[in-house]
C-alpha positions, 0 to 999 in steps of 0.5 A, a space after each residue: 250317259 254311257 253313249 255320251 261318255 263313250 263318244 267323248 272318250 273316243 274323241 279325246 283319244 282319237 284327236 291328236 291335240 288333247 293327247 299331245 297337250 296331256 303329254 306335254 303337261 306331264 313332261 313340262 311338270 316333271 322337267 321344271 321340277 327337276 330343274 328347280 330341285 337341281 339348283 338347290 345346294 344340299 348339305 348333311 343338315 338338309 336342303 333348307 326350305 320346303 323341299 316337297 313344295 320345290 319338287 312340285 314346282 313344275 305344277 306352275 307350268 303344267 297347269 297351263 297345258 292342262 287349262 289349254 286342254 280343258 278349253 280345247 275339248 269344248 271350244 274346238 267343237 264350236 270353232 269347227 261346227 262339230 258341236 252341232 253334230 254332238 248335240 244332234 247325237 245327244 240332244 240333252 245338253 246337260 248330258 253332253 256337258 257332264 260327259 265332257 266334264 267326267 272324261 276330262 276329270 279322268 284324263 287329267 287325273 291320270 296325267 296329273 298323277 303321272 306328272 306329280 309322281 314323276 316330280 317327286 321321283 325327280 326330286 328324290 333323284 336330284 336330291 340324294 341327301 334328303 334322307 329316307 322320309 323326305 319326299 316319301 309318300 309315307 310321310 303324311 304332309 308329303 302325301 297330302 301335297 301330292 294328292 292335293 296337287 293332283 286334285 288341284 290340276 283336275 280343278 283347274 281343268 274343270 275351271 278352264 272347261 267351264 270358262 270355255 263353255 261360257 265364252 265358246 272361243 279358244 283364244 278368249 277361254 285360254 287367255 282368260 284362264 291363264 290371266 286368272 291364274 298368273 296375273 292375279 298373283 302378280 297384281 297382289 305382289 304389287 299392292 302396298 297394303 298387306 291386308 289387301 295383298 293377303 286377301 288377293 292371295 286368298 281369293 286367287 285360285 292359283 295362290 290359294 289352291 297351291 297352298 296344298 303343296 306346303 309342308 312347312 311354315 303352314 302358319 305363314 300361308 294365306 290359307 290352310 292347305 285344304 281351305 286354299 284347295 277349297 277356294 279353287 274348287 269354288 272357282 271351278 264350281 262357279 265356272 261349271 255352273 255358268 258354263 252349263 247354264 249358258 250351254 242349255 239356254 243358248 243356241 249352238 
């Protein structure tokens, strides 16, 4: 496993694509969060609404770049034929799969932490009238939202990696994951039945998972914050299981 991890880390840091996607995810997350908070009018009584969730708005965009990164680390090897070299060097496919997933988790954890903390800092700078406790990691709900958002980005990366391993094509993998993330919430808003609308919000990996960012009006959420993140974890686990099984049973 150590050799496989070292090989995957070497590929990750020496290929330009993953690095630029990771940096892009951090920059896009912080930039969109800064823009979102800059349009809010604050008074002495506060800014109204959930300012923590507002400051983390950038994760809606950053997750797309995380998904692309996760897809390309496996589908890119299939497109170039490098996967055959990888499997020759490490014949145990489960080891290759695990090494890629672990490396991806570590990289997204670092990038996600920078992105989320940068978004919170941008929110504090843009909204100076919030008070000492607002957008502070000393505040329990805010800390949960920050930590949960980092976990959410990791889960989206693993979900995308599992899907890409199953389909073995970059365009199909990226399209499938982004469609699952962004189209399902749109579909839920077009459903007239409130019960079906709520069900779609509860099963969607993005609408359920990002409930972890909420710090106010928790009773109005489709799921509680940690339960919603659990739904996203379920999607990631299913994708990883499918991708891992197909990698073991199919020819490279």
